[in-house]
N, C-alpha and C positions, 0 to 999 in steps of 0.2 A: 715780591711784585707778584700779581696774578696775573697770567695770559689769557686773555678774552678769545677763545676760538669760535666762529660762525661757520655753518656748513649751510649755502643754498640748496634746498633740495626740493624735491616735488616725488611725489606718488609713482609708486611701481618704475623707479628708476636703480637698475641696477649698478650702474656707478657708483650713484649717491651710497648706495649700502655699502658698497665697498671703501667710499671714502670715511663712512661712519666707522667702519670696522678698523681702520687703520687706524683712527683717530682715538678711538676708545683702548685699543693698544697701547697709544703712549700716555693715557690720560694718567695713570696711577705715578707716572716716574717724573711730571712736572704739575705745577700749581695753576690749571686749567678750569676756567668758566666755560663750559660748553653750550652753547645755544643752538638748536637746529630750526630754522626759518625754511617753512613750505611757500615756494615762490606764488603758487596755485592761491595764497590767501592772498595776496596782495595783486590789486591790478598791473600799479608800476613795476614792483620786482617783475612780476609774470611779462611782461611787456620786455622787460630790458633782457630777462635772462632766458625767458623759453626752453631754448635747446641747448643753453650753453651751460649746463650743469653736471655734475657740481660744482660748486665754488666754494674751494674752503678761505675766509679770511682771517687773519692775524692781527689781534687788535687791529681790526677794521683795514687792513690793508691784506687786496686779493693775492694771496700767495700759490695756491693750487686753480687749474680748473681742467674738467675732465679727468684728471688722473690726479691721484694722489700716491707719491711715494715714503714710505716709511721712513728709510734713512734721510730724504732728503727735510722731510718736516722736523725728526729728530734734531736736524743741524740748524735748520732755523730757530726751531726751539732753544736749543742749548744759547744760541747769542743773546737771547734776549733774558737768559737769568743770570 
């Protein structure tokens, strides 16, 4: 089973950079497909998320907002495999 992770992000967002770094650290250990979605490229996403980023969705479900913790991410992923 492949796990879909999507990070809602935008330019010049240091919290987004942190979230991407954490997800990239766990990528080799799990069957993950990663999608980065720039909220500034979609007016509806931008309106919904403006300052509420990064958001990490795991299989479509919002799992982290603002801060991402590697240990918690690994626990959530472990439950899915």
